[in-house]
C-alpha positions, 0 to 999 in steps of 0.5 A: 502479545506476540506479532504473529505473521505465520502464513502471510506468505500464503495470503492473496493480499496484505494491507498495512496502515502507515497512518496508524503505526508509522505516524504517516498523515491520515489516509495512507494505506499500502496493499500488496497483492499476489496477482495484480491482474486479478485485482484489475479484473475485479476493479476494472471499469472501462466506459468510453469516456475513460479510454485513451489511445495509450491504454495498452502501453501504460499501467492505468492505476484507475483499475487498481481501486474503486475511486478511479483517482490518481491522488498522490497518497504515496507522497506522504509515505515517501516524505516520512521515509525521507525524514525518518529513514528506515532505521528511524521507522524501525525504532518507532515500531520497536518503541510501540511494539510490546514484543520484539519485531524481526529484522 
């Protein structure tokens, strides 16, 4: 089955699961959004107990998802990239994929 990504450039968001294809530890997903401001408008919650004096000066990641948390899930992916490198991950994908991947 060929990998068909035609039209992905028109997507508003794309979600990837490195814990499935790349061998990352469980609970590691990536998502890209075309318009982060739209995501913030949809997910934002701003009760008084979550406001700080620097809200206007920094990106507050609590507004990027439902959990309001700041868990360091990215560390799992960073460690994987450091351990295997881009070439190692490309080789892993090529071994798994039934068809050649571009790149």
